[in-house]
mmCIF file of the N, C-alpha and C atoms, coordinates in Angstrom:
data_MODEL
# 
_entry.id   MODEL 
# 
loop_
_atom_site.group_PDB 
_atom_site.id 
_atom_site.type_symbol 
_atom_site.label_atom_id 
_atom_site.label_alt_id 
_atom_site.label_comp_id 
_atom_site.label_asym_id 
_atom_site.label_entity_id 
_atom_site.label_seq_id 
_atom_site.pdbx_PDB_ins_code 
_atom_site.Cartn_x 
_atom_site.Cartn_y 
_atom_site.Cartn_z 
_atom_site.occupancy 
_atom_site.B_iso_or_equiv 
_atom_site.pdbx_formal_charge 
_atom_site.auth_seq_id 
_atom_site.auth_comp_id 
_atom_site.auth_asym_id 
_atom_site.auth_atom_id 
_atom_site.pdbx_PDB_model_num 
ATOM 1   N N  . UNK A 1 1  ? -42.472 -87.342 140.771 1.00 0.00 ? 1  UNK A N  1 
ATOM 2   C CA . UNK A 1 1  ? -43.098 -87.185 139.479 1.00 0.00 ? 1  UNK A CA 1 
ATOM 3   C C  . UNK A 1 1  ? -44.609 -87.197 139.617 1.00 0.00 ? 1  UNK A C  1 
ATOM 4   N N  . UNK A 1 2  ? -45.249 -86.275 138.939 1.00 0.00 ? 2  UNK A N  1 
ATOM 5   C CA . UNK A 1 2  ? -46.710 -86.221 138.973 1.00 0.00 ? 2  UNK A CA 1 
ATOM 6   C C  . UNK A 1 2  ? -47.336 -87.141 137.932 1.00 0.00 ? 2  UNK A C  1 
ATOM 7   N N  . UNK A 1 3  ? -48.585 -87.384 138.134 1.00 0.00 ? 3  UNK A N  1 
ATOM 8   C CA . UNK A 1 3  ? -49.304 -88.219 137.166 1.00 0.00 ? 3  UNK A CA 1 
ATOM 9   C C  . UNK A 1 3  ? -49.706 -87.382 135.959 1.00 0.00 ? 3  UNK A C  1 
ATOM 10  N N  . UNK A 1 4  ? -49.745 -88.033 134.839 1.00 0.00 ? 4  UNK A N  1 
ATOM 11  C CA . UNK A 1 4  ? -50.197 -87.353 133.628 1.00 0.00 ? 4  UNK A CA 1 
ATOM 12  C C  . UNK A 1 4  ? -51.714 -87.447 133.536 1.00 0.00 ? 4  UNK A C  1 
ATOM 13  N N  . UNK A 1 5  ? -52.318 -86.367 133.087 1.00 0.00 ? 5  UNK A N  1 
ATOM 14  C CA . UNK A 1 5  ? -53.774 -86.362 132.897 1.00 0.00 ? 5  UNK A CA 1 
ATOM 15  C C  . UNK A 1 5  ? -54.116 -87.156 131.648 1.00 0.00 ? 5  UNK A C  1 
ATOM 16  N N  . UNK A 1 6  ? -54.982 -88.103 131.829 1.00 0.00 ? 6  UNK A N  1 
ATOM 17  C CA . UNK A 1 6  ? -55.457 -88.872 130.684 1.00 0.00 ? 6  UNK A CA 1 
ATOM 18  C C  . UNK A 1 6  ? -56.940 -88.584 130.519 1.00 0.00 ? 6  UNK A C  1 
ATOM 19  N N  . UNK A 1 7  ? -57.223 -87.596 129.706 1.00 0.00 ? 7  UNK A N  1 
ATOM 20  C CA . UNK A 1 7  ? -58.614 -87.209 129.464 1.00 0.00 ? 7  UNK A CA 1 
ATOM 21  C C  . UNK A 1 7  ? -59.369 -88.312 128.744 1.00 0.00 ? 7  UNK A C  1 
ATOM 22  N N  . UNK A 1 8  ? -60.642 -88.284 128.924 1.00 0.00 ? 8  UNK A N  1 
ATOM 23  C CA . UNK A 1 8  ? -61.481 -89.284 128.283 1.00 0.00 ? 8  UNK A CA 1 
ATOM 24  C C  . UNK A 1 8  ? -61.565 -88.990 126.790 1.00 0.00 ? 8  UNK A C  1 
ATOM 25  N N  . UNK A 1 9  ? -61.340 -89.994 125.987 1.00 0.00 ? 9  UNK A N  1 
ATOM 26  C CA . UNK A 1 9  ? -61.411 -89.832 124.542 1.00 0.00 ? 9  UNK A CA 1 
ATOM 27  C C  . UNK A 1 9  ? -62.861 -90.000 124.121 1.00 0.00 ? 9  UNK A C  1 
ATOM 28  N N  . UNK A 1 10 ? -63.375 -89.002 123.425 1.00 0.00 ? 10 UNK A N  1 
ATOM 29  C CA . UNK A 1 10 ? -64.762 -89.064 122.972 1.00 0.00 ? 10 UNK A CA 1 
ATOM 30  C C  . UNK A 1 10 ? -64.808 -89.659 121.570 1.00 0.00 ? 10 UNK A C  1 
ATOM 31  N N  . UNK A 1 11 ? -65.730 -90.566 121.348 1.00 0.00 ? 11 UNK A N  1 
ATOM 32  C CA . UNK A 1 11 ? -65.847 -91.122 119.998 1.00 0.00 ? 11 UNK A CA 1 
ATOM 33  C C  . UNK A 1 11 ? -66.389 -90.058 119.038 1.00 0.00 ? 11 UNK A C  1 
ATOM 34  N N  . UNK A 1 12 ? -65.977 -90.144 117.795 1.00 0.00 ? 12 UNK A N  1 
ATOM 35  C CA . UNK A 1 12 ? -66.473 -89.193 116.797 1.00 0.00 ? 12 UNK A CA 1 
ATOM 36  C C  . UNK A 1 12 ? -67.926 -89.506 116.495 1.00 0.00 ? 12 UNK A C  1 
ATOM 37  N N  . UNK A 1 13 ? -68.790 -88.533 116.754 1.00 0.00 ? 13 UNK A N  1 
ATOM 38  C CA . UNK A 1 13 ? -70.206 -88.697 116.470 1.00 0.00 ? 13 UNK A CA 1 
ATOM 39  C C  . UNK A 1 13 ? -70.568 -87.771 115.322 1.00 0.00 ? 13 UNK A C  1 
ATOM 40  N N  . UNK A 1 14 ? -71.416 -88.238 114.420 1.00 0.00 ? 14 UNK A N  1 
ATOM 41  C CA . UNK A 1 14 ? -71.854 -87.307 113.381 1.00 0.00 ? 14 UNK A CA 1 
ATOM 42  C C  . UNK A 1 14 ? -72.673 -86.191 114.019 1.00 0.00 ? 14 UNK A C  1 
ATOM 43  N N  . UNK A 1 15 ? -72.519 -84.974 113.518 1.00 0.00 ? 15 UNK A N  1 
ATOM 44  C CA . UNK A 1 15 ? -73.224 -83.841 114.106 1.00 0.00 ? 15 UNK A CA 1 
ATOM 45  C C  . UNK A 1 15 ? -74.730 -83.966 113.959 1.00 0.00 ? 15 UNK A C  1 
ATOM 46  N N  . UNK A 1 16 ? -75.172 -84.298 112.763 1.00 0.00 ? 16 UNK A N  1 
ATOM 47  C CA . UNK A 1 16 ? -76.606 -84.375 112.503 1.00 0.00 ? 16 UNK A CA 1 
ATOM 48  C C  . UNK A 1 16 ? -76.927 -85.687 111.804 1.00 0.00 ? 16 UNK A C  1 
ATOM 49  N N  . UNK A 1 17 ? -78.033 -86.288 112.197 1.00 0.00 ? 17 UNK A N  1 
ATOM 50  C CA . UNK A 1 17 ? -78.484 -87.493 111.501 1.00 0.00 ? 17 UNK A CA 1 
ATOM 51  C C  . UNK A 1 17 ? -79.199 -87.069 110.228 1.00 0.00 ? 17 UNK A C  1 
ATOM 52  N N  . UNK A 1 18 ? -79.036 -87.873 109.186 1.00 0.00 ? 18 UNK A N  1 
ATOM 53  C CA . UNK A 1 18 ? -79.619 -87.546 107.888 1.00 0.00 ? 18 UNK A CA 1 
ATOM 54  C C  . UNK A 1 18 ? -80.436 -88.724 107.378 1.00 0.00 ? 18 UNK A C  1 
ATOM 55  N N  . UNK A 1 19 ? -81.578 -88.425 106.783 1.00 0.00 ? 19 UNK A N  1 
ATOM 56  C CA . UNK A 1 19 ? -82.460 -89.379 106.125 1.00 0.00 ? 19 UNK A CA 1 
ATOM 57  C C  . UNK A 1 19 ? -82.745 -90.629 106.960 1.00 0.00 ? 19 UNK A C  1 
ATOM 58  N N  . UNK A 1 20 ? -82.263 -91.787 106.553 1.00 0.00 ? 20 UNK A N  1 
ATOM 59  C CA . UNK A 1 20 ? -82.625 -93.050 107.217 1.00 0.00 ? 20 UNK A CA 1 
ATOM 60  C C  . UNK A 1 20 ? -81.981 -93.235 108.589 1.00 0.00 ? 20 UNK A C  1 
ATOM 61  N N  . UNK A 1 21 ? -81.093 -92.346 108.993 1.00 0.00 ? 21 UNK A N  1 
ATOM 62  C CA . UNK A 1 21 ? -80.493 -92.431 110.331 1.00 0.00 ? 21 UNK A CA 1 
ATOM 63  C C  . UNK A 1 21 ? -81.371 -91.789 111.402 1.00 0.00 ? 21 UNK A C  1 
ATOM 64  N N  . UNK A 1 22 ? -82.427 -91.103 110.982 1.00 0.00 ? 22 UNK A N  1 
ATOM 65  C CA . UNK A 1 22 ? -83.350 -90.466 111.925 1.00 0.00 ? 22 UNK A CA 1 
ATOM 66  C C  . UNK A 1 22 ? -84.259 -91.549 112.491 1.00 0.00 ? 22 UNK A C  1 
ATOM 67  N N  . UNK A 1 23 ? -84.226 -91.743 113.814 1.00 0.00 ? 23 UNK A N  1 
ATOM 68  C CA . UNK A 1 23 ? -84.934 -92.851 114.467 1.00 0.00 ? 23 UNK A CA 1 
ATOM 69  C C  . UNK A 1 23 ? -85.909 -92.371 115.532 1.00 0.00 ? 23 UNK A C  1 
ATOM 70  N N  . UNK A 1 24 ? -86.927 -91.655 115.140 1.00 0.00 ? 24 UNK A N  1 
ATOM 71  C CA . UNK A 1 24 ? -87.979 -91.222 116.059 1.00 0.00 ? 24 UNK A CA 1 
ATOM 72  C C  . UNK A 1 24 ? -89.322 -91.603 115.454 1.00 0.00 ? 24 UNK A C  1 
ATOM 73  N N  . UNK A 1 25 ? -90.326 -91.883 116.280 1.00 0.00 ? 25 UNK A N  1 
ATOM 74  C CA . UNK A 1 25 ? -91.635 -92.246 115.719 1.00 0.00 ? 25 UNK A CA 1 
ATOM 75  C C  . UNK A 1 25 ? -92.316 -91.069 115.022 1.00 0.00 ? 25 UNK A C  1 
ATOM 76  N N  . UNK A 1 26 ? -92.148 -89.864 115.545 1.00 0.00 ? 26 UNK A N  1 
ATOM 77  C CA . UNK A 1 26 ? -92.741 -88.653 114.958 1.00 0.00 ? 26 UNK A CA 1 
ATOM 78  C C  . UNK A 1 26 ? -91.707 -87.536 114.979 1.00 0.00 ? 26 UNK A C  1 
ATOM 79  N N  . UNK A 1 27 ? -91.698 -86.721 113.934 1.00 0.00 ? 27 UNK A N  1 
ATOM 80  C CA . UNK A 1 27 ? -90.787 -85.583 113.840 1.00 0.00 ? 27 UNK A CA 1 
ATOM 81  C C  . UNK A 1 27 ? -91.548 -84.355 113.342 1.00 0.00 ? 27 UNK A C  1 
ATOM 82  N N  . UNK A 1 28 ? -91.043 -83.175 113.690 1.00 0.00 ? 28 UNK A N  1 
ATOM 83  C CA . UNK A 1 28 ? -91.589 -81.918 113.159 1.00 0.00 ? 28 UNK A CA 1 
ATOM 84  C C  . UNK A 1 28 ? -90.720 -81.558 111.955 1.00 0.00 ? 28 UNK A C  1 
ATOM 85  N N  . UNK A 1 29 ? -91.345 -81.338 110.804 1.00 0.00 ? 29 UNK A N  1 
ATOM 86  C CA . UNK A 1 29 ? -90.603 -81.100 109.568 1.00 0.00 ? 29 UNK A CA 1 
ATOM 87  C C  . UNK A 1 29 ? -90.714 -79.633 109.148 1.00 0.00 ? 29 UNK A C  1 
ATOM 88  N N  . UNK A 1 30 ? -89.554 -79.056 108.821 1.00 0.00 ? 30 UNK A N  1 
ATOM 89  C CA . UNK A 1 30 ? -89.447 -77.676 108.357 1.00 0.00 ? 30 UNK A CA 1 
ATOM 90  C C  . UNK A 1 30 ? -88.993 -77.711 106.898 1.00 0.00 ? 30 UNK A C  1 
ATOM 91  N N  . UNK A 1 31 ? -89.651 -76.914 106.037 1.00 0.00 ? 31 UNK A N  1 
ATOM 92  C CA . UNK A 1 31 ? -89.277 -76.909 104.619 1.00 0.00 ? 31 UNK A CA 1 
ATOM 93  C C  . UNK A 1 31 ? -88.023 -76.056 104.393 1.00 0.00 ? 31 UNK A C  1 
ATOM 94  N N  . UNK A 1 32 ? -87.464 -76.056 103.167 1.00 0.00 ? 32 UNK A N  1 
ATOM 95  C CA . UNK A 1 32 ? -86.226 -75.302 102.908 1.00 0.00 ? 32 UNK A CA 1 
ATOM 96  C C  . UNK A 1 32 ? -86.349 -73.799 103.156 1.00 0.00 ? 32 UNK A C  1 
ATOM 97  N N  . UNK A 1 33 ? -87.576 -73.257 103.105 1.00 0.00 ? 33 UNK A N  1 
ATOM 98  C CA . UNK A 1 33 ? -87.780 -71.823 103.332 1.00 0.00 ? 33 UNK A CA 1 
ATOM 99  C C  . UNK A 1 33 ? -87.960 -71.482 104.808 1.00 0.00 ? 33 UNK A C  1 
ATOM 100 N N  . UNK A 1 34 ? -87.977 -72.495 105.681 1.00 0.00 ? 34 UNK A N  1 
ATOM 101 C CA . UNK A 1 34 ? -88.122 -72.266 107.117 1.00 0.00 ? 34 UNK A CA 1 
ATOM 102 C C  . UNK A 1 34 ? -89.550 -72.340 107.621 1.00 0.00 ? 34 UNK A C  1 
ATOM 103 N N  . UNK A 1 35 ? -90.483 -72.739 106.765 1.00 0.00 ? 35 UNK A N  1 
ATOM 104 C CA . UNK A 1 35 ? -91.886 -72.876 107.173 1.00 0.00 ? 35 UNK A CA 1 
ATOM 105 C C  . UNK A 1 35 ? -92.144 -74.278 107.702 1.00 0.00 ? 35 UNK A C  1 
ATOM 106 N N  . UNK A 1 36 ? -92.952 -74.378 108.759 1.00 0.00 ? 36 UNK A N  1 
ATOM 107 C CA . UNK A 1 36 ? -93.259 -75.688 109.318 1.00 0.00 ? 36 UNK A CA 1 
ATOM 108 C C  . UNK A 1 36 ? -94.263 -76.403 108.416 1.00 0.00 ? 36 UNK A C  1 
ATOM 109 N N  . UNK A 1 37 ? -93.932 -77.622 108.022 1.00 0.00 ? 37 UNK A N  1 
ATOM 110 C CA . UNK A 1 37 ? -94.847 -78.440 107.226 1.00 0.00 ? 37 UNK A CA 1 
ATOM 111 C C  . UNK A 1 37 ? -95.807 -79.160 108.153 1.00 0.00 ? 37 UNK A C  1 
ATOM 112 N N  . UNK A 1 38 ? -95.279 -79.701 109.275 1.00 0.00 ? 38 UNK A N  1 
ATOM 113 C CA . UNK A 1 38 ? -96.125 -80.390 110.229 1.00 0.00 ? 38 UNK A CA 1 
ATOM 114 C C  . UNK A 1 38 ? -95.389 -81.498 110.951 1.00 0.00 ? 38 UNK A C  1 
ATOM 115 N N  . UNK A 1 39 ? -96.135 -82.221 111.795 1.00 0.00 ? 39 UNK A N  1 
ATOM 116 C CA . UNK A 1 39 ? -95.597 -83.360 112.535 1.00 0.00 ? 39 UNK A CA 1 
ATOM 117 C C  . UNK A 1 39 ? -95.994 -84.614 111.772 1.00 0.00 ? 39 UNK A C  1 
ATOM 118 N N  . UNK A 1 40 ? -95.005 -85.465 111.505 1.00 0.00 ? 40 UNK A N  1 
ATOM 119 C CA . UNK A 1 40 ? -95.246 -86.659 110.695 1.00 0.00 ? 40 UNK A CA 1 
ATOM 120 C C  . UNK A 1 40 ? -94.206 -87.720 111.009 1.00 0.00 ? 40 UNK A C  1 
ATOM 121 N N  . UNK A 1 41 ? -94.360 -88.870 110.389 1.00 0.00 ? 41 UNK A N  1 
ATOM 122 C CA . UNK A 1 41 ? -93.375 -89.943 110.561 1.00 0.00 ? 41 UNK A CA 1 
ATOM 123 C C  . UNK A 1 41 ? -92.125 -89.597 109.745 1.00 0.00 ? 41 UNK A C  1 
ATOM 124 N N  . UNK A 1 42 ? -90.979 -90.166 110.106 1.00 0.00 ? 42 UNK A N  1 
ATOM 125 C CA . UNK A 1 42 ? -89.766 -89.917 109.321 1.00 0.00 ? 42 UNK A CA 1 
ATOM 126 C C  . UNK A 1 42 ? -89.913 -90.351 107.860 1.00 0.00 ? 42 UNK A C  1 
ATOM 127 N N  . UNK A 1 43 ? -90.675 -91.413 107.604 1.00 0.00 ? 43 UNK A N  1 
ATOM 128 C CA . UNK A 1 43 ? -90.887 -91.853 106.221 1.00 0.00 ? 43 UNK A CA 1 
ATOM 129 C C  . UNK A 1 43 ? -91.602 -90.781 105.411 1.00 0.00 ? 43 UNK A C  1 
ATOM 130 N N  . UNK A 1 44 ? -92.624 -90.162 106.010 1.00 0.00 ? 44 UNK A N  1 
ATOM 131 C CA . UNK A 1 44 ? -93.337 -89.081 105.328 1.00 0.00 ? 44 UNK A CA 1 
ATOM 132 C C  . UNK A 1 44 ? -92.415 -87.880 105.121 1.00 0.00 ? 44 UNK A C  1 
ATOM 133 N N  . UNK A 1 45 ? -91.589 -87.591 106.115 1.00 0.00 ? 45 UNK A N  1 
ATOM 134 C CA . UNK A 1 45 ? -90.636 -86.486 106.005 1.00 0.00 ? 45 UNK A CA 1 
ATOM 135 C C  . UNK A 1 45 ? -89.624 -86.713 104.896 1.00 0.00 ? 45 UNK A C  1 
ATOM 136 N N  . UNK A 1 46 ? -89.134 -87.952 104.786 1.00 0.00 ? 46 UNK A N  1 
ATOM 137 C CA . UNK A 1 46 ? -88.191 -88.276 103.714 1.00 0.00 ? 46 UNK A CA 1 
ATOM 138 C C  . UNK A 1 46 ? -88.855 -88.148 102.347 1.00 0.00 ? 46 UNK A C  1 
ATOM 139 N N  . UNK A 1 47 ? -90.143 -88.530 102.263 1.00 0.00 ? 47 UNK A N  1 
ATOM 140 C CA . UNK A 1 47 ? -90.881 -88.402 101.001 1.00 0.00 ? 47 UNK A CA 1 
ATOM 141 C C  . UNK A 1 47 ? -91.013 -86.929 100.607 1.00 0.00 ? 47 UNK A C  1 
ATOM 142 N N  . UNK A 1 48 ? -91.297 -86.066 101.594 1.00 0.00 ? 48 UNK A N  1 
ATOM 143 C CA . UNK A 1 48 ? -91.388 -84.621 101.322 1.00 0.00 ? 48 UNK A CA 1 
ATOM 144 C C  . UNK A 1 48 ? -90.033 -84.091 100.851 1.00 0.00 ? 48 UNK A C  1 
ATOM 145 N N  . UNK A 1 49 ? -88.958 -84.522 101.511 1.00 0.00 ? 49 UNK A N  1 
ATOM 146 C CA . UNK A 1 49 ? -87.617 -84.077 101.128 1.00 0.00 ? 49 UNK A CA 1 
ATOM 147 C C  . UNK A 1 49 ? -87.294 -84.523 99.704  1.00 0.00 ? 49 UNK A C  1 
ATOM 148 N N  . UNK A 1 50 ? -87.724 -85.723 99.361  1.00 0.00 ? 50 UNK A N  1 
ATOM 149 C CA . UNK A 1 50 ? -87.479 -86.247 98.016  1.00 0.00 ? 50 UNK A CA 1 
ATOM 150 C C  . UNK A 1 50 ? -88.208 -85.405 96.968  1.00 0.00 ? 50 UNK A C  1 
ATOM 151 N N  . UNK A 1 51 ? -89.405 -84.902 97.316  1.00 0.00 ? 51 UNK A N  1 
ATOM 152 C CA . UNK A 1 51 ? -90.149 -84.023 96.405  1.00 0.00 ? 51 UNK A CA 1 
ATOM 153 C C  . UNK A 1 51 ? -89.338 -82.767 96.076  1.00 0.00 ? 51 UNK A C  1 
ATOM 154 N N  . UNK A 1 52 ? -88.595 -82.261 97.064  1.00 0.00 ? 52 UNK A N  1 
ATOM 155 C CA . UNK A 1 52 ? -87.755 -81.081 96.869  1.00 0.00 ? 52 UNK A CA 1 
ATOM 156 C C  . UNK A 1 52 ? -86.400 -81.443 96.253  1.00 0.00 ? 52 UNK A C  1 
ATOM 157 N N  . UNK A 1 53 ? -86.078 -82.734 96.209  1.00 0.00 ? 53 UNK A N  1 
ATOM 158 C CA . UNK A 1 53 ? -84.777 -83.168 95.716  1.00 0.00 ? 53 UNK A CA 1 
ATOM 159 C C  . UNK A 1 53 ? -83.670 -82.905 96.716  1.00 0.00 ? 53 UNK A C  1 
ATOM 160 N N  . UNK A 1 54 ? -84.032 -82.880 98.026  1.00 0.00 ? 54 UNK A N  1 
ATOM 161 C CA . UNK A 1 54 ? -83.078 -82.575 99.092  1.00 0.00 ? 54 UNK A CA 1 
ATOM 162 C C  . UNK A 1 54 ? -83.084 -83.676 100.146 1.00 0.00 ? 54 UNK A C  1 
ATOM 163 N N  . UNK A 1 55 ? -82.314 -83.475 101.227 1.00 0.00 ? 55 UNK A N  1 
ATOM 164 C CA . UNK A 1 55 ? -82.227 -84.436 102.327 1.00 0.00 ? 55 UNK A CA 1 
ATOM 165 C C  . UNK A 1 55 ? -83.027 -83.951 103.525 1.00 0.00 ? 55 UNK A C  1 
ATOM 166 N N  . UNK A 1 56 ? -83.422 -84.899 104.367 1.00 0.00 ? 56 UNK A N  1 
ATOM 167 C CA . UNK A 1 56 ? -84.059 -84.596 105.646 1.00 0.00 ? 56 UNK A CA 1 
ATOM 168 C C  . UNK A 1 56 ? -82.966 -84.662 106.705 1.00 0.00 ? 56 UNK A C  1 
ATOM 169 N N  . UNK A 1 57 ? -82.738 -83.555 107.419 1.00 0.00 ? 57 UNK A N  1 
ATOM 170 C CA . UNK A 1 57 ? -81.635 -83.454 108.378 1.00 0.00 ? 57 UNK A CA 1 
ATOM 171 C C  . UNK A 1 57 ? -82.183 -83.132 109.763 1.00 0.00 ? 57 UNK A C  1 
ATOM 172 N N  . UNK A 1 58 ? -81.764 -83.913 110.763 1.00 0.00 ? 58 UNK A N  1 
ATOM 173 C CA . UNK A 1 58 ? -82.171 -83.672 112.153 1.00 0.00 ? 58 UNK A CA 1 
ATOM 174 C C  . UNK A 1 58 ? -81.404 -82.458 112.673 1.00 0.00 ? 58 UNK A C  1 
ATOM 175 N N  . UNK A 1 59 ? -82.130 -81.407 113.081 1.00 0.00 ? 59 UNK A N  1 
ATOM 176 C CA . UNK A 1 59 ? -81.459 -80.195 113.558 1.00 0.00 ? 59 UNK A CA 1 
ATOM 177 C C  . UNK A 1 59 ? -81.634 -79.963 115.054 1.00 0.00 ? 59 UNK A C  1 
ATOM 178 N N  . UNK A 1 60 ? -82.666 -80.545 115.659 1.00 0.00 ? 60 UNK A N  1 
ATOM 179 C CA . UNK A 1 60 ? -82.891 -80.363 117.095 1.00 0.00 ? 60 UNK A CA 1 
ATOM 180 C C  . UNK A 1 60 ? -83.450 -81.651 117.699 1.00 0.00 ? 60 UNK A C  1 
ATOM 181 N N  . UNK A 1 61 ? -82.563 -82.619 118.004 1.00 0.00 ? 61 UNK A N  1 
ATOM 182 C CA . UNK A 1 61 ? -83.034 -83.908 118.516 1.00 0.00 ? 61 UNK A CA 1 
ATOM 183 C C  . UNK A 1 61 ? -83.605 -83.845 119.928 1.00 0.00 ? 61 UNK A C  1 
ATOM 184 N N  . UNK A 1 62 ? -83.297 -82.788 120.698 1.00 0.00 ? 62 UNK A N  1 
ATOM 185 C CA . UNK A 1 62 ? -83.778 -82.688 122.076 1.00 0.00 ? 62 UNK A CA 1 
ATOM 186 C C  . UNK A 1 62 ? -85.194 -82.142 122.163 1.00 0.00 ? 62 UNK A C  1 
ATOM 187 N N  . UNK A 1 63 ? -85.687 -81.522 121.088 1.00 0.00 ? 63 UNK A N  1 
ATOM 188 C CA . UNK A 1 63 ? -87.045 -80.964 121.090 1.00 0.00 ? 63 UNK A CA 1 
ATOM 189 C C  . UNK A 1 63 ? -88.063 -82.104 121.102 1.00 0.00 ? 63 UNK A C  1 
ATOM 190 N N  . UNK A 1 64 ? -89.274 -81.807 121.499 1.00 0.00 ? 64 UNK A N  1 
ATOM 191 C CA . UNK A 1 64 ? -90.352 -82.799 121.496 1.00 0.00 ? 64 UNK A CA 1 
ATOM 192 C C  . UNK A 1 64 ? -91.510 -82.274 120.690 1.00 0.00 ? 64 UNK A C  1 
ATOM 193 N N  . UNK A 1 65 ? -91.836 -82.828 119.539 1.00 0.00 ? 65 UNK A N  1 
ATOM 194 C CA . UNK A 1 65 ? -91.073 -83.853 118.820 1.00 0.00 ? 65 UNK A CA 1 
ATOM 195 C C  . UNK A 1 65 ? -89.792 -83.265 118.218 1.00 0.00 ? 65 UNK A C  1 
ATOM 196 N N  . UNK A 1 66 ? -88.820 -84.128 117.900 1.00 0.00 ? 66 UNK A N  1 
ATOM 197 C CA . UNK A 1 66 ? -87.562 -83.655 117.326 1.00 0.00 ? 66 UNK A CA 1 
ATOM 198 C C  . UNK A 1 66 ? -87.809 -82.882 116.027 1.00 0.00 ? 66 UNK A C  1 
ATOM 199 N N  . UNK A 1 67 ? -86.983 -81.871 115.785 1.00 0.00 ? 67 UNK A N  1 
ATOM 200 C CA . UNK A 1 67 ? -87.148 -81.025 114.604 1.00 0.00 ? 67 UNK A CA 1 
ATOM 201 C C  . UNK A 1 67 ? -86.167 -81.462 113.525 1.00 0.00 ? 67 UNK A C  1 
ATOM 202 N N  . UNK A 1 68 ? -86.697 -81.634 112.313 1.00 0.00 ? 68 UNK A N  1 
ATOM 203 C CA . UNK A 1 68 ? -85.886 -81.981 111.155 1.00 0.00 ? 68 UNK A CA 1 
ATOM 204 C C  . UNK A 1 68 ? -86.180 -80.978 110.053 1.00 0.00 ? 68 UNK A C  1 
ATOM 205 N N  . UNK A 1 69 ? -85.145 -80.636 109.299 1.00 0.00 ? 69 UNK A N  1 
ATOM 206 C CA . UNK A 1 69 ? -85.312 -79.650 108.232 1.00 0.00 ? 69 UNK A CA 1 
ATOM 207 C C  . UNK A 1 69 ? -84.928 -80.271 106.903 1.00 0.00 ? 69 UNK A C  1 
ATOM 208 N N  . UNK A 1 70 ? -85.670 -79.886 105.877 1.00 0.00 ? 70 UNK A N  1 
ATOM 209 C CA . UNK A 1 70 ? -85.351 -80.323 104.522 1.00 0.00 ? 70 UNK A CA 1 
ATOM 210 C C  . UNK A 1 70 ? -84.288 -79.370 103.993 1.00 0.00 ? 70 UNK A C  1 
ATOM 211 N N  . UNK A 1 71 ? -83.099 -79.924 103.687 1.00 0.00 ? 71 UNK A N  1 
ATOM 212 C CA . UNK A 1 71 ? -81.985 -79.091 103.209 1.00 0.00 ? 71 UNK A CA 1 
ATOM 213 C C  . UNK A 1 71 ? -81.019 -79.928 102.404 1.00 0.00 ? 71 UNK A C  1 
ATOM 214 N N  . UNK A 1 72 ? -80.049 -79.253 101.803 1.00 0.00 ? 72 UNK A N  1 
ATOM 215 C CA . UNK A 1 72 ? -79.046 -79.926 100.987 1.00 0.00 ? 72 UNK A CA 1 
ATOM 216 C C  . UNK A 1 72 ? -77.911 -80.406 101.861 1.00 0.00 ? 72 UNK A C  1 
# 
């Protein structure tokens, strides 16, 4: 009898961090139209998102600085 393959079980990770789950000192913020607003702290980014009535969503955590977009 052969051994059964027991693949490693991956924990469920959320695809994108949203609002207060973003944990970087500085982020690049993109507005809902795709224009770059600038590099700022996550608190400033959340304030900008609140002005639009939307959420701040991390879209590229590997970039330096990480890219976050204001979206629904």
